[in-house]
N, C-alpha and C positions, 0 to 999 in steps of 0.2 A: 764197649768199654765199661768196666765196673767202677772205676775210680771217680770220686767226686772232684771236680775241678773248679777252682775259684781263683780269679786273677784280678789283682788291683794294680793301679798305676803307682809310680814312686811317691806320688802325693796322696795316696790313700783313697783313691776313687775306684769303685768296683767297675771293672771293664768287661768281665765275662764270668759266667758260672754255668754249669750244666744241670740237668735234671737230677742227676745223682747227688749233687751238692744240696739241692733243695730237699730231696728225699731224706738225706742223712741229717741235715740240720733242722728240718721242719720249720724253716723260717717263713713268716708270712710275706706276701707280695709287697707290703708297704715297708718292709725292712730290706729284703733281698731284691734289688733291681739294679740294672745297669745305670751307673751314675750315683749310686748310694755312697755314703761315706763309710769307709772301713771301720772307723771308730764307732759309728752308730750300730753296725752289725755286731761288733765285739760287745758293746754295751747291752744290746738286746740279749745276746747269748748269756752274758754274765748275770743280767737281771733275772732271767728265767731260772738261774741256778745251775746251769750246765757246767760252770767252771768252779763250783764249790760255794760254800757259805761265805757271807760277808758282804761288805759294801760293794755293790756291783761296779761302780765307776773305778774304784781302786783295783779290784780284781781284773777288770778289762784292761786297764793301763799296764798292770804288771805282766799279764799274759802277752800283750802286744809287743812288749820290749823283747821277748824271746823269739818272736816270729820274724824271720828275715823279710826285709821290705823289698829287696830287688832280686832275690834269688829263689829258685824253686825250692820247695821243701815238702817233706812228707809228714803227714799228721794222721793219727788214728785215735779214735775214742769210741767208747761205748755209751750210747744215749740211754737215758732212763727207761725208755720203752723197750730196750734190748738191742 
């Protein structure tokens, strides 16, 4: 399987992710772990600059509104490293 998979519960707790997700996002183990808060993952990605310039908490909150919380979705992006 080539796809990165990341699953959260309805209350925003990380339930599952695969190695492809870790490879794609380059998240450290203290951010990406089973039981982590989805909000913390979004904030880390935003703070790192992956979601564009600006205040990372605001960017993370705006992006999260557009991602379904209870339905599968498809997302693709190009990381700075290529």
